[in-house]
N, C-alpha and C positions, 0 to 999 in steps of 0.2 A: 581078805585078799583084795577086795575092791578098793580099799584105802591106799594100797601101794602106789598106783599111778598118780593119785591126787597128792600124796605125800611127796613123791618124787618131783612132781611139777611144782610144788610149793617151794622146794629147795632151790630150784633154778633161779628164782628171783634174788637169792642171796649169793649167786655165783660171783658177784663183784667182790665179795669179802675174800674169797679164796684167791682171786686174781690180785687183789691189793696186797694180801699177805705174801704171796709168791713174789710179786714185783718188788715189794719193799725188802724182803729177805735177800733175794739175789742181788738186787741193785745195791743195797747197803754193803753186802759182802764184797762185791767187786770194788765199790768206791773206797772202802776201808783198805782193802788189799792193795789197790793201786796207790792210794795215799801213802801207805806204809813203805812201799817200794820206791816211791818218789822222794819222800822226805825223811825216812829213817835210814841212816847209812848202813847199819847192819843188815837190814832187810834188802836194801839195794845190792849190797855185796853178795848176799845169798842168791839173789836173782841172777846176777852176773855169773856167779859160779855155776849155777844150774844151766844157764845158756851155753857157757863154755863146755861143760861136760856133754851137752847135747850136740856140740859142734855147730851151733848156730853162728852164722857170720856176724861180725861186728857186735859182740855181746853187750858192750856198754851202750851203744846207740839203741839196740833192740830192747834192752832193759827199760830205757826211758820211754821208748815208743809204746811197748806193750803195757807198761805201768800207766802211761797217760791214757791209753784206750780204756783200761780197767777203771781208772778214776773218773774220767769224763763220762763215759757211756754208762758206768754203774750209777753215777749220780743222776744222769738223765733218766735212766730206767726207774730209779727209786721215786722220782717225782712224776713219772709218767709222761715224759716229753720225748718225742722222737722214738717212741717205743719200738717200732719195727726195725729201725736202723740200729738202735742200741742192742737189740736181740741178735741181729746179724753180726755186728762187730764183736760182741762178747762171745758168741758162739764160735766165731773164727778164732779168737784167742784160745778158747777151750779145745777146739779141734787140733790146733797146732800143738798145744801143750800135750794133749793125748798122744799125738803121733810122734812127737820128738822125745818126750821125757817119761811119760807114764806107761803107755802100752808096751814099749820095749822091755820094761821090767816085769811084766805080768808073766808068771810061769805057772803052767798047769799041765797035768798029764793027759787031759782029754779036752775035747772041744767044749763039753758041758762045763767042765771045771774052769776053763778059760773064760767062757761066757759069764759064769757066776762071778768070777773075779772082776771082770770088766764092768758088769752091771752094778757091782758094789762100790765102784769108784765115784767119789763126789763129783768129779769133772763130768762124768756121764750124766749124773742127775742134773747138774747145772744146764747142760745142753738140752736135756729133755724139757726142763722148765722153760728155758728160753724159747724153744720151738713152740711150746704151748702158748706162751705169752705172745709170740709173733703171730700165731694163728688166731688166738682168741681176742687179741687187742688188749689195751691197757686197763679196760674197765672204765666205769663212769667217773670214778674218783681219780682223775688224772688231768694233766694239762692238755694232753692230746684230745681228750673228750671235749674240752672247752673250745678248741680250735675248729 
C-alpha cells in the first residue's frame, strides 16, 4: 500500500498526455464539424433546419456564425492557441445547443432518469472537457505554453 502514493505521483508528470489527447479530440471534432457546416451544402442546410425548428432568429446568419465559431475556435483549441478563449466560445455554443435543441427533447419519468439521460449526452461531455481544459490549461505541448 505504500507504493500507491508514489505510483500516483509518478502519473502526474504524464498529465500533459491526457490534456493533449482531450484538446486534440475536442478541437478537431469542433473544427471538422464547423468546416462541414460552412463548406458542405447538405450539412449547412441541416444546421439551418435545426435552427429553424428551435425558433432561433435569423437561422441562415446564425448557422454561419455558429459554424465559424466551431471551425475557428476548434482549430485554435487543437493547436493549443488561445485555449481559455476557445474553451469559453465552444462551451457557449454547446450550452446554447443544449438549451435550444437538445434538453427540450429529453424525456424521463423521474429526476434520476432525466439526469441519467442528460449526462449521457455528448454535448454535456464536451462542456465538461472544455471546463477541464479551461481550468487545467493547454498543457506544455501547445502554442499557449510557448507564449
